[in-house]
N, C-alpha and C positions, 0 to 999 in steps of 0.2 A: 232649370239650372242642370241638365243633363241627368236628371231624377230620374229618368226614365230607364236608364242603362245599370249594367250590373254595376256592385261599387268598386270592385278594383278597376275595371274600364273607364268607369267613371273618374276615378282619382286620378288615371293616366292621363285623362284628356283633359282634366282642369289642372293639371301640372303643365302639360304642355301648352296649352291657351296662355296660361299667365306669362308661360318662358316668350312666347312669340309678342304677345301684348308688351312686357317691359322690355323686350330686346327693343319693338318699333319703337318706343317712346323715348329712351335713353338714345336710340342712334340718332333720333330726330333732332332731340335737346343738342345731341353732341354738332348736328350739321348748322342745326341755327345760330350754336356758338360761333361757329366758322364762318358764319355771316352766308350760309348757304341754302336760302331760306327752301327753295323751290326743291331741292333733295329732301330736307327736314319735312316737307310736305307729302310727299313721295312713300317714307320711312313711316310715317304716323299713318299712311294709308293702308299700307301693308301690313302693318302691325295691328290694324282695325278689323280687316277684312276676313281672317281667319274666324276671329271672336264672335262677329257678326253673323258670318254663315253658319257657326255650330249655333247659335242662338237661334236663328231663322227655322234650321231644322227642329230644333227642340218645340219650340211654338208650334211648326205646324203638326210634330207628332201630337202636342198637347191637344189641339183644338181636334184633332181627328177622333179622340177620346173625348169629346166634350167639355174639356177641360182648359178655360180661361183664367190666365195668370197674369202676375204685375211684371214676368219677364217681356211683355209686350212694350212697356216703358221703356226698357233699356233699349231695346232694339230701336224705336222711335226716336230715343235720343240720340244715339250713333248713327244712324241715318240722316237725323236733319242736321246734325255738327257736319257729317261727310258735305253734305247737298249743298249746305250755306259756304263752305268753307273752313269752318271752323275745325281741321283736322285737329290740333292740339288739343281739342276738348273732346275730340272724338277718341283718340288714343289715351285721353287720362280715363274716359269713361270706361272704356275697352278693359283696360289694365284694372280699373277700380272693379269693373264687372268680374273679370277673370279671379281678381284674389279675392272675390266675395263669393265665389264658388269654391275658390279653392279654402277660403276659412270656412266656409261652412263643413265641409266633408272632414275637415280636421276637427272643428268642434264638434258635430257629432261623432267622431271617432273617438274624442279623448272622453264624452260624455257616456260611451258604452264601454268603456274599456274595463270596468270591474265585471260588468257583464259576461262581456267576451273573454276574461280570463277564466271563467267557471267552465265555458267550453274548451279553451285551449287545455285544462286540468286531465282532460278524461284521459286515461289509461289504455293501451291497446292489447297486453298481455297480462297474466299475471303466473308468479310462482306457486305450483300444485304439490303438494306429499302424493306420491302414488307407488305402492309396493317399495316401500322404503326408501325411494329416489325422490328427487326434484325435478320438474320439467315445467318448462315455459310452455303455456297453452295461451292461443286466442281466448277473450273473452266470452265470444260463444258457445266456449267447450265448458265452461263452468257450471257445474249442477248443484242444488242445495245438497247441504251436508258433504261438499269437497270442503278440504283443508287445505288452506293456503298459506304460504309464508308471506307475511310483510316485514319489508327488511325495511331497516333505517331509512327514512326519505321515500318511501314508496307509498303512492297513494290508494288506498283501499278501491277497488274496483268494483266491488259488489257490496251489499250489506250483508252482515254476518255478525257474528259473537264471539267475544274473545276466548279463544280455547286455553293459551297460555295464564298465568297466574296472575301477569300485570300488563298494560299498555299506556303508552303513554301518547295521546294523540293531538295533532294539532287540526282543529277543524275551524280554524279562521277564515278561509276560503269561501264556508258555506253559512257560518252563522255570524261574523264579525267581529267573534270571541277570540281576543288576542292571545292568553293564556291556553297553555295546553292542557287537555282534560285528562285525568287517569282513571283508567277502567281497571275493574277487574274479571277474572273470569265469569263467563257467562254473560256478562253486559255487550249490551249493544254496540256494532260500531255502523255509522254513515257510511255509505260511499263515497267517496270525493274527500274523505279525512286523511290527512298525511302522519304517518309514523315520525313523532319527534322524538321518539327513544332508540331501547334495543327491539331487534326482531320480536316478532310474535306471529302464534300461530291464529288464523282468523277461519273459524267455521260458517261457512256459507248459508245462509239462511234464503236468498231469492237471486234469481238468475240476473245476469247482469241488467238485460232489457226492461227487468221489472226494480230494480233496484230504485232507492232515492236519488242518486246522482244522473239516471238516465231521465227520470222525471224532472229532474229540474233544467237538464239540457233540454227538454221539447217545450218547456214554459219558455225560457231566455228565447229560445228560437220565434216562439210568439210573440212574444213583447215585444221584439226588434220588429216585427212586421206591421204593428199598430198605428192606429192613427185616432188624434184624440177629437171629440166636438170640436173644444176649443182651436183645433186644427181645421175643422171643417166652417167653422164660422169664419175662422180670419181667410180661408181661403174665397167667402162669399162676400167679405168686407173688403177683398182687392179688388172686385171689380169695381165697386163705388170708389175706391181709392183711385183707379183707371181711370174712371170716367171723370172725376175733379182733374186729374192731371192733363187731360185733352182738353177739356174746358178752359182752364187755366192758362194753358199755355194757348190757344187759339184767339181767346179772348185779350192777352197781353200781344198778340200779332195783330189782331183788328184793331184795337183803340190806338196804338202806337205806329204801327206801319213798320214795326222793325221785326223782321224773323228770327233775328238772334235772342231778343228776349224770349220767343217762345222757345229755340233751344236751349238756352238757361233754364227755364221752366222746367223741361224733360229731363235735363240732365242733373237738376238737384233732387227730381222724385225719388224716394227710397223705397223701391220693393222688401228691404229685407226685414223691416220690422214686425210686418205681417207674415212672411213666410218663410222667416229665419227664426224668429224670437220664440216663438211657441214650440217647435219640435224641438229646439236646441232643450230649451227649458226643461220641458217634459221629461225628455230621454236623460237628463242630465238627473234630474230627480228619482228615476227611475236606477240608475247606477248607485246613488246615495244611498237608497231604501235599501239595495243587495247589499251594501257594505255592513248593513244590522240584520243581516237574514231573514228580511223581507221581501221575498219577490213577487213583483207586482207586472202582471201577466202583459201589460201596455199601457200607453199614454191615455187610453179611454177608461180603464178603472182607477187609474192613477188621479187623473180630473176628477172621478165620482168620489173616491176617496175622500180628496178634500172637503166634499161638503155633505158629508154624512152628517145626518141628524138624530138618525134612530138605530140603536143595535139590539139584534137578537142575540143570545149566547145559546148553544147547548148546553148539557151538563156535564154526562161523562165524556171524560177525557178533554174538557173545553173549560170549564168552570172548576171542576175537579180535574185530578191526575190522570183520573180514567183507568187506576189499577189499586187493588187492593194493598191496603197498605196495614201494618201493624201497629196498632195505635197503644194496647198494653198488653203485658203478660202477666198475669197471676199465677202462682205457683201453691203448691199446697206441702206442707211441713217440711222436710229439709230438703227440698229438689231447690236448688240454685236456677235461676234466672237463665245463665247461658247456658247453662246445661241443657234445659228444659228445650231451650230453642236449637241447640244444636243438633240432638235425637230428634227431632222433630223434622228440622229442614235435611239432614242427611236421609231420612226415609222418604220426605215427599220429593227427592230429586227423580225418584220412580215415577212421578205423576204430573201430567200437561195440564192439573188443573191451575184458572189462575191464580185463587189462593196461594195452592202448594207452592207455584213458581214465586210469587210473592214474598212466600216464608222463606225459600231458598236466597233468595236474591237478600233479603235482609240481614241473613245469617252471614252472606259473605261480606256484606258490607261492613260489618262487624268485626270481621277478620277471623271468622271461624274457617278451619280447612276439614269440610265435610268429610265423612266414610262414605264408601259404598254400602248400600243398603243390601241384606240378603234376604231371603224368603220371603219375597214380597207378595201380597195378596191384596188387590185394591177392588173394591167396590164401587163403580161410576157412581158419581155425585154424592156418594156418602162417604168414603174414607179411604184407609188402607193401612194395613197392619203388615211387621215384618221385624228383623234384627239388625241391629246397628251395635257395632265392638260386641259380640254376643248378649245384647241386652233386646227385650221382647219391645217394641216399641208399639203402639198404636195411637193414628191421628184420624181425626173427622170429626161429625158432628156429635153432640153431647149423647144422644141415645145410641149411634153406631158402636162409640168408645163403651158405654157402659154396658152395650148386650155384649163385645166380646170380652171384656174382663169379668161379666156374670154379676156386675152390682146394679142397684135400682138406678132409674134412670132421675138423676135430680131434678130437682124444678126448675122451671125456664127463668132464667135471668131477666131483668129489662136491660133492654141493651137501646140506644140510641138510635131513628131511624136511620136505616142503610149501615147498618154495623152488621155482624156475623161473629159468632163464639166458634173456634177450632179447641176443640177436649184433645188434651194429649195425655195417655198411659203408658205408665215404664214400668216393667215386669210384675203386670198385673194388676195395680195401681193406679188410680187417678192422679197425674203428679202435676196439673194447671191447665190454664185454659190460655189461649192466643185470642182477642179480642182484633178484630180487622174491619175496615171501612175504608170506603172511595174517600177519602178526604178533600177538602177544598184547597184549591192551589194557595200557597204563603203566598201577601201580598197582593190580592186579590182585592182586599180593601181600597188599598190605594192606587191600584191600577184602574178602578170603577172611576173616583174621584180624579185622577186626570184625563179619563175621558169625556168628563163632563166639563173639565176646562178647556178642553179641544173645541167644544162646541156640541158634544152627543147630548141632547136635551131629553131621550128618552130609552132605557136601559131595559131587556126584560128577560126571562129565561122562558126556553120551551124544550120541554123535555119529554121522553116518552117512560118517564120514570113515575112513581107513584108522588099523589100528591103529600103525603106526610115526609117523604124522603126529598122531596124537591123543598119542602119549606124549613126543614130542617139544615138542609147545606144553604140557603139562601137567608138564614136568621141573620139581621143586624146589618143587612150590604145594601140595604134602602132602594132596591130595584120597584121600579113604576108598575111591573108587572109579573106573576110566575105563572104559565101556563105548564099543567102536569099534565100526564099518561097522553100525551098528543101522539097522534101518527104521522109519519111522513107526509100524506098529504094536509093533514092537518097544519102541519107548520110550514106549508107552501101556502094555506090561505091564510093565516096569520100575516106572512110575509106582504101578499097581496092586500090583505085589510091594511095594512100600516103604510102602504105606499100609496093608498087612495088620498090621504093628504098633500100627495105630492113631496113628503118628505123623504129625500133619499133614504134606503134603510141597507144597513151591515147584515150580513148574518156570519156567524164564525160557528163551526162545527169541524168534525173528524171522522165521522162516521159513514158507511155507505148509507146508510136511512137520513142523512144531511144533504147528500147531493142535490135532490131538487129543491130541498130550500136553500139553498148554496146558487143554484143555477138561476133561482126566480128572484133573489134579490139585488138590489142596485147593485152591491159590492160583495161575492162570498170569498169568504175568509177560510182557508183549510189550515189544520195544523198539521204540517206536513213531516215533521219528524219521524212519528210512527201512525199517521193518518192513513186513513184508507186509501187507494189508487183511484178510488171513484169521485170519493168527497175532493181531493187535490184537482184533477180534471176539472170536476165541475166549475170549480173555486176559479175567483178573478186575482185573488193574494194568496199566497202560499208562506206560512212561517216556518222557517227551514229548522227553527228550532221549537220545541214542544212548551213554549212559554208564552202566557199572554200578552205579557209588558213586551214585548215587540211590536204592538199594535200601536204605542204611544208615538215612537218614532216614525213610525211607517206613515201615521196619520200627520205628523207634523211635518214631517217632508213632503210630504203630498201637497198642505196648504203651502206650505215654504215654494214648492216649485210653480205650483199654481199662480200665487201671489207675484213671485219676479217674470213669469210670463206675461201675464199684465201689464206691469208696470215697462216693462220692454216695449209693447205695442204702444201703449198709450204716451211714454216718451220719445219713442221714436216717431210716430205718426204726427205727433204735434212737432217735433222740431222739423218734419219735412217740410210741412205744409206752412211752416213760419219760413222756410226756405225758399219754397217755391212763389209764397206772395212776395217776399224781397227780391226773386229774379224778376217778378211782373215788373214789378216797380221801378227795374233797371239798378239796383242796387249789387247784383250780383253777375259776372260775367259767364259765360259757359264752363270756363276751366274753372270759376273758383266753387260752381256749382257741385260739377264734378267733386271735386276736392272734400267739398261739405259733405255732398252724398257718401263718400267713403267713410267720413268721420264718424257720421251717425249709425252707420253699418258696422263697423268695427266695437262702436259702443256699445249698442243692442247684443250683438253677440255676446262680446265680454260679459255684460250685465246677466243675458241668460245663462251661462257657465257658472254664476255663482251657486247656482241650484248644487252645485257637487260639491260646497262645502258648506252646505246647512248643517249648523251643528242644533240638533233636537235639546231640548231642556229637560223631556223626559228620555232618560237613558236608561235601558236595561239594567236589571241587577247586575252586582258582579258574578254572582252562583249560575249564572244564566246559559253556560254551557256544560253543568254538571251532567253528565250522563244520568239518562232517567232510564 
C-alpha cells in the first residue's frame, strides 16, 4: 500500500489513485445507464489499470526486500476480474483498494495527531535580555544563565527557572493537565510550556538541545518509526491468509468449473484486518497515552507495557520525591516559626546544597520575600553563616552551629531513618531546628493498589540506600520484596533474575545509575520531568510529569489498545473467511464480494481508531501538574 514511499508522496499518490478509480467507476456506471455497455467496460478498465500498476510496483519492491504481503490478494482479484471480463467488479475492487489506502493514511495521521502537535510547537527563536535591551536570537545562541523574556502566549524554548515574582503556565501539551500552573520565583519551568499569564523573565538552566522539549521531540520521532511484535506477527499470519485465499479460490473453480466463483473469492478476501488494524490501533494508543503525559517510544514498548506482570521501583526520585523537604520546624523560646524559616532561607540562598535550596523553596512557597544575605562564609558540607537584615545567622549541622556560637554540642536527637536535622542560630543563640527528609510521594499506597488491579502481581523496591532507610520508606506499602544497598550492576542482575520466569518486567527510575536497569527491563520507565538525560534515553517510556500515578492510565491505555487490535483482527478475519466461503459456494457475485470487502475494511479501521477514545478509570490526581 505504497508504504515504502515518503509519507507526503505516499499521501498524494493515494489521493490520485482514489480519484482515478472513482472517476472510472462513476463514468462507467453513467455509460451503462445510457445503455453503452462497451464504453462502460472501457471506462472501468481505464480506472483499474493505474491502480493495478501502482500495486504491482509496490509488490515488486516488497518482494525485493524479502517481504510478502496481502497486497498480492488485491492484485490477483483485479487481474482475475479483468481477465474474465468482470470489469465492473475490478473497478469496485480498485476503488475499494485505493479508498482503503487513503483511509489507512488518514487513520494513521489521525492517530498520530497528538504526538505531531508536540513537534509542531517547537519554537525557533527566543527573546533575550542583553545590555538593557531585548534581542531576538536563535535557540542555538542561548546559553545557561541567560535571561529570557517569555511573553504572553510564548512557548518556553528552553528549561529554566522563573526569575520574576510569579508566572502562570499552561503545560497541557506536555502533561495533559488542563489547568494552568502558577509558579513562584526560582521554580523550574519545562521547555514546551506556554505562558498563560503576564510576561515573565526566565533564567536559562539548560541549552535548547539539552532541554526537556528537545528530548521529547527525539522520543516522538523514534516512536513514530517503530513496529510492534504484534504487527510482525500479523505479517507472518498474512502469508497463511494468502495461502488459504488462493487454495479456496482454486478449489471453487476446480469443483464448479466456474472461474467467476474464484474471482468472487479473491475480491472478498480482505487484507486490512491484519495489515491495518494492528498498527492503527497501537499508534492510536501511543497518541492517547501522550495526552496523559505518558510518552511511549513506540508500538513495541506499548505492547510490552500491556503485558507487564512484575514491577521494580527505584526509591530516590521515584518512590520518594527525590529532594529533601521540611518535615517540621521546632523553635526555642520566643522565636516564631515564620521568623526562623525566613532568616534561615535568606541565608541559604547563598548555598547550592540541596537541603539549602529545599529550605529556600519552602520559604518562598509559604509567601516569604527573602532578603539578600551579607558577609556569607560557607564551610562546604557543614553549614554557613552571615547577616540578614543586620542579624547574625548561622545555619548547618548541630555541631557546626554550636561551635560557631560557642555553646556545647547538644545531645544527638533520635531521628527517623533518612531524616536530617538543620540547626539555626540567631544573634549568637540557638533558635531552633528544621527537620528534613526525602518523603514518600503522597498517594503511593493507592498507586500500588491500582497497579495490582491492572494485573501487576509482583512489586519490589531496588535502591542503593541503606537498609534502615529503605525499610522506613516502604513500611506499610505491602511490597513483595525490598532490596537495599544495590549497585547499578546488582539492579541489572535483579531485573534479569526476575525475567527468568518469562514474566515481563518493568523498571521505574530517574537517575543516571538507573539507566542500565531501565535498558535491561522489558519496559523501562523514566521520570522525565527532571530525570537525568541518560535514564530518559535508556527508557522505553518517559513520564513527562514527575508523578508516578501517570503509570496507571499509561498501562490501562496500552492494555486497551492491544485488546482493540486483537478484536479487530479476530472479527475482520472471521468475516473475511465467512465471505470467502459464501463466494466459493456461489452466494456472492464478484461485485457483491468487493462491496463486502470494503465494508469489512472500513469497520476494522474504525474499530481500531477506538483506541483514541480510551478513557482510563485510573485518572491522575488533580494536582498532578503542580510545579515541583
